[in-house]
C-alpha positions in Angstrom: 133.0 -253.5 -98.8 133.1 -252.1 -101.8 128.9 -251.7 -101.9 129.7 -249.7 -98.3 132.5 -247.1 -99.4 130.4 -246.9 -102.8 130.9 -243.0 -103.6 133.6 -242.6 -100.6 137.0 -240.7 -101.5 139.3 -240.4 -99.5 141.7 -237.5 -98.8 145.3 -240.1 -99.1 146.2 -243.7 -99.7 146.6 -243.4 -95.8 143.0 -242.5 -95.1 142.2 -245.3 -97.5 144.0 -247.7 -95.8 143.2 -247.1 -92.3 139.7 -247.1 -93.8 140.4 -251.0 -95.2 142.2 -251.5 -91.7 139.2 -250.9 -89.9 136.7 -252.8 -91.8 139.0 -255.8 -91.6 139.3 -255.8 -87.8 135.5 -255.9 -88.0 135.5 -258.8 -89.9 134.9 -262.2 -88.1 136.5 -265.5 -88.3 134.0 -267.4 -89.9 133.6 -264.0 -92.6 137.2 -264.4 -93.5 137.4 -268.1 -94.3 134.6 -267.3 -96.1 136.6 -265.3 -98.6 139.7 -266.9 -98.6 138.6 -270.8 -98.3 138.7 -272.7 -101.8 136.7 -275.8 -101.4 137.8 -276.9 -104.6 141.4 -277.3 -103.7 140.6 -279.2 -100.8 138.2 -281.4 -102.8 141.0 -281.9 -105.5 143.5 -282.8 -103.0 140.9 -285.5 -100.9 139.9 -286.9 -104.5 144.3 -287.4 -105.5 144.5 -289.1 -101.8 142.1 -291.5 -102.4 
């Protein structure tokens, strides 16, 4: 997202929030998972369980 907005200026914090919200609504579930999943945590939990 930072690359998309490079050089873009926002008139207010509310304008920035609206822009962020627009971009977030366009993300797919898979994209969100790739940004928020931490496989190393799952791996550690699985190793601890066995």
